[in-house]
C-alpha positions in Angstrom: 24.0 0.6 14.2 22.9 1.9 10.8 19.8 4.0 11.0 18.3 4.8 7.6 17.1 8.2 6.8 13.4 7.9 6.2 11.5 10.8 4.5 7.9 11.0 5.7 5.6 13.1 3.4 2.9 15.1 5.3 0.1 14.2 3.0 -3.1 16.4 2.8 -2.6 19.1 5.5 -6.4 19.3 6.1 -6.5 15.6 7.0 -5.0 13.4 9.8 -1.5 13.2 8.3 0.1 15.9 10.5 -1.2 14.5 13.7 -0.5 10.8 13.0 3.1 11.9 12.1 3.4 13.8 15.4 2.0 10.8 17.3 4.2 8.3 15.5 7.4 10.3 16.0 6.5 10.8 19.7 7.3 7.0 20.1 10.9 6.6 21.1 11.0 3.1 19.3 10.7 4.9 15.9 13.8 6.9 16.6 15.7 3.8 17.7 15.4 2.3 14.2 15.7 5.3 11.9 16.3 8.9 11.4 12.9 10.5 10.4 12.6 13.6 8.3 9.1 15.1 7.7 8.8 16.7 4.2 5.9 19.1 4.5 5.1 22.5 6.2 6.4 23.2 9.7 3.6 25.6 10.6 1.0 22.9 9.9 2.9 20.5 12.2 3.1 23.3 14.9 -0.8 23.7 14.6 -1.2 19.9 14.9 0.7 19.9 18.2 -2.3 21.4 19.9 -4.6 18.6 18.6 -2.7 15.9 20.4 -1.2 18.0 23.3 2.3 17.4 22.1 5.4 19.1 23.4 7.7 17.9 20.6 10.0 20.5 19.2 9.4 21.2 15.4 12.6 22.2 13.7 12.2 23.9 10.3 15.0 23.0 7.9 15.8 23.8 4.3 18.5 21.1 3.8 19.2 17.7 5.3 22.5 18.9 6.6 20.6 21.1 9.1 18.8 18.1 10.8 19.5 17.3 14.4 18.2 13.9 15.5 16.6 13.5 18.9 13.5 11.7 20.1 12.1 15.1 21.2 12.8 16.8 17.9 10.9 16.6 14.6 13.0 17.8 11.6 10.7 19.2 9.0 12.0 19.8 5.5 9.9 22.9 5.2 8.5 23.7 1.8 6.3 26.5 3.3 3.6 26.1 0.7 0.4 26.6 2.7 -1.4 29.5 4.3 -1.5 29.6 8.1 -5.2 29.0 8.4 -5.8 26.1 6.0 -9.2 24.6 7.0 -9.2 21.4 8.8 -11.3 18.6 7.2 -12.0 20.5 4.0 -11.0 19.8 0.4 -8.9 22.6 -1.1 -6.7 23.1 -4.1 -3.9 24.5 -1.8 -3.7 21.4 0.3 -3.8 19.1 -2.8 -1.1 20.9 -4.6 1.1 21.0 -1.5 0.6 17.3 -0.9 1.8 16.6 -4.5 4.9 18.9 -4.0 5.8 17.1 -0.7 5.9 13.8 -2.7 7.8 15.4 -5.5 10.5 16.7 -3.1 10.7 13.3 -1.4 11.2 11.5 -4.7 13.9 14.0 -5.7 15.8 13.3 -2.4 15.4 9.5 -2.8 16.5 9.4 -6.4 19.6 11.5 -5.4 20.3 9.0 -2.6 19.9 11.7 0.1 17.2 9.7 1.9 16.9 5.9 2.0 13.2 5.5 1.7 9.9 7.4 1.5 6.9 6.8 3.8 3.7 8.7 2.9 0.9 10.0 4.9 -2.5 10.1 3.1 -3.5 12.5 0.5 -7.0 13.3 -0.9 -7.7 12.6 -4.6 -10.2 15.3 -5.1 -8.0 17.9 -3.4 -5.1 16.6 -5.5 -7.2 17.1 -8.7 -8.3 20.5 -7.6 -4.6 21.4 -7.1 -4.0 20.6 -10.7 -2.5 17.1 -10.4 -4.9 14.6 -12.0 -3.5 11.3 -10.8 -5.6 8.5 -9.2 -3.3 8.4 -6.2 0.2 8.1 -4.7 1.2 5.0 -6.7 0.7 6.7 -10.0 2.4 9.9 -8.9 5.5 7.9 -7.9 5.5 5.9 -11.1 5.4 9.1 -13.2 8.1 10.9 -11.1 10.4 7.9 -11.4 9.6 7.1 -15.0 8.5 3.6 -14.0 6.3 1.6 -16.3 6.0 -1.8 -14.5 4.8 -1.2 -10.9 2.2 -2.4 -8.6 0.5 -1.8 -5.2 1.3 -4.4 -2.5 -0.7 -4.4 0.7 0.7 -6.0 3.8 -1.1 -6.9 7.0 -0.5 -9.5 9.7 -0.3 -12.9 7.9 -1.4 -11.5 4.5 0.3 -9.8 1.6 -1.7 -8.8 -1.5 -0.3 -7.4 -4.8 -2.6 -5.9 -7.5 -2.8 -6.3 -11.2 -5.1 -3.2 -11.4 -5.9 -0.6 -8.8 -7.7 2.7 -9.2 -10.1 2.0 -12.1 -13.7 0.9 -12.4 -14.4 -2.8 -12.4 -15.3 -2.9 -16.1 -12.2 -1.1 -17.1 -10.1 -3.3 -14.8 -11.3 -6.5 -16.5 -10.4 -4.9 -19.9 -7.0 -4.0 -18.6 -6.1 -7.4 -17.3 -4.0 -9.3 -19.9 -1.4 -12.2 -19.7 1.6 -9.9 -19.8 0.4 -7.6 -17.0 -0.5 -10.6 -14.8 2.9 -12.2 -15.5 4.6 -8.8 -14.7 2.8 -8.6 -11.3 3.7 -12.2 -10.4 7.3 -11.3 -11.3 7.2 -8.1 -9.2 5.8 -10.1 -6.2 8.5 -12.7 -6.6 11.4 -10.2 -6.8 10.0 -8.1 -3.9 9.7 -11.1 -1.6 13.1 -12.6 -2.5 14.8 -9.3 -1.8 13.1 -9.3 1.6 14.6 -12.6 2.4 11.9 -15.1 1.5 13.4 -17.9 -0.6 11.0 -19.4 -3.3 7.9 -17.4 -2.2 4.6 -19.2 -2.8 2.4 -17.0 -5.0 -1.3 -17.5 -5.3 -3.2 -15.9 -8.2 -6.9 -15.0 -7.9 -9.4 -15.7 -10.6 -11.6 -12.9 -12.0 -15.0 -14.6 -11.9 -16.7 -16.5 -9.0 -15.1 -19.9 -8.5 -12.3 -18.7 -10.8 -14.7 -19.3 -13.7 -15.3 -22.9 -12.8 -14.1 -24.2 -16.2 -16.1 -21.7 -18.2 -19.3 -22.0 -16.2 -19.0 -18.3 -15.1 -17.7 -15.4 -17.2 -16.5 -15.5 -20.8 -13.2 -17.4 -20.5 -11.3 -14.6 -18.8 -9.3 -17.0 -16.6 -8.2 -19.1 -19.6 -7.4 -16.1 -21.8 -6.0 -13.6 -19.3 -4.5 -15.5 -16.3 -3.5 -19.1 -17.1 -0.9 -18.1 -19.8 0.7 -15.8 -17.2 0.9 -18.4 -14.5 2.4 -20.9 -17.0 5.1 -18.5 -18.0 6.0 -17.7 -14.4 6.1 -21.4 -13.5 8.4 -22.1 -16.6 10.9 -19.6 -15.1 10.9 -21.4 -11.8 8.5 -19.1 -9.9 6.3 -21.0 -7.5 2.9 -19.6 -8.8 -0.4 -21.3 -8.7 -3.8 -20.3 -10.1 -6.2 -18.9 -11.0 -7.9 -19.8 -7.6 -11.3 -18.8 -6.3 -10.9 -15.6 -4.3 -13.6 -16.6 -1.8 -11.4 -19.3 -0.3 -8.0 -18.2 -1.4 -7.6 -15.3 1.1 -8.5 -17.6 4.0 -5.8 -20.0 2.9 -3.3 -17.2 2.6 -3.9 -16.0 6.1 -3.6 -19.6 7.3 -0.1 -19.6 5.8 -0.5 -21.5 2.6 0.9 -18.7 0.5 3.4 -15.8 0.9 1.4 -13.4 -1.3 -1.8 -13.2 -3.2 -2.1 -11.6 -6.7 -5.5 -9.8 -6.8 -7.0 -8.8 -10.1 -8.7 -5.5 -9.1 -8.9 -3.1 -6.2 -11.6 -4.3 -4.0 -10.7 -8.0 -4.5 -7.4 -7.3 -2.8 -8.2 -4.4 -0.5 -11.3 -5.9 1.2 -9.5 -8.9 2.8 -6.6 -6.7 4.0 -8.8 -4.1 5.6 -10.9 -6.7 7.4 -7.7 -7.6 9.3 -7.6 -3.9 10.5 -6.9 -0.5 9.1 -4.4 0.1 11.9 -2.2 -2.8 10.8 -2.2 -2.4 7.0 0.7 -1.0 5.0 0.9 0.0 1.3 4.1 -0.8 -0.5 4.8 0.4 -4.1 6.8 -2.3 -5.8 8.8 -2.0 -9.0 10.1 1.6 -8.3 13.8 2.5 -8.2 13.1 3.8 -4.7 11.5 2.4 -1.5 8.0 3.7 -0.7 5.6 2.6 2.0 2.5 4.2 3.2 -0.5 4.0 5.5 -3.4 2.0 4.2 -6.1 4.5 5.1 -7.3 7.9 3.9 -7.2 11.5 5.1 -10.2 10.9 7.5 -11.4 14.5 7.2 -14.2 13.6 9.6 -11.9 13.2 12.5 -9.1 15.5 11.5 -8.1 18.0 14.2 -9.7 16.0 17.0 -6.5 14.2 18.1 -8.1 10.8 17.9 -6.5 9.5 14.7 -4.7 6.2 15.1 -1.0 6.3 14.3 -0.3 2.6 14.3 -0.6 2.1 10.5 2.0 4.9 10.0 4.3 3.4 12.5 4.1 0.1 10.9 4.8 1.7 7.5 7.9 3.4 8.9 9.1 0.0 10.3 8.5 -1.7 7.0 10.4 0.9 5.1 13.3 0.4 7.6 13.2 -3.4 7.0 13.5 -2.9 3.2 16.4 -0.5 3.1 19.3 -2.8 4.1 18.3 -5.4 1.6 18.2 -2.9 -1.2 21.5 -1.2 -0.1 23.5 -4.5 0.0 
């Protein structure tokens, strides 16, 4: 049985990343479907063992050829970037810089085909900026490191997938950034991602911007007609089963019911809210359009509970499973 090599970045070391990684890799079922490699700092993982009372063996490696795979062993590609006593639950430049370097190393390994996919634990944007890396988040870092221009964030939860036209910008800026070409590109990315995942002719629903999708000009200033309708028409002309713009207040209910395979959301909260209502422990973030596979948890660093051993690992486990599912279809 082929078991893909999944690189798991440790995220911000002051957050819950280290402990949810240990918890996830403590489940034998993860080792049954993949060969996990943690890209991070071995001493931070060692410290996190005490938080969850783990007896897993942390193996520090400096090359993938040194890895030994066993359910009781965690291989850590050790970049050794952090001081021994990095504060738990505190924003710091050191942890922000290290989180960036973990992702950078993972991308390098993925581009060189040394690992099959990347799965990321959460980083903190303020710490990232303090560490000298002024990106809005993981998605933009990955795009920059892979020289990718057309990309998007897809969130996946039980019975619902959502892909975004804009993400980490204010609502006024988001509306300015939405244009027919970008909406078309995101519809196309959704189509290509789902067809690669084995869904023939996926049904793609496109959200409006205004309440009731503008209701024929009653709300807004014609954004739906100017920014969305031309994109949907272009996609449909290419044989893509896209429909919209549709009112967001009922569209997500219909999608969860099974009417659509994916929803195209126009801005961050329009798409994130419905997914997170379904449960933070079940959501997975997938960056589409990259030349590599990347999945992630759909929650933050949770500094308020870091070090207490109570962080829920289910989102990370689901993200690892989703990465595994994507690998064979890309490798064919």
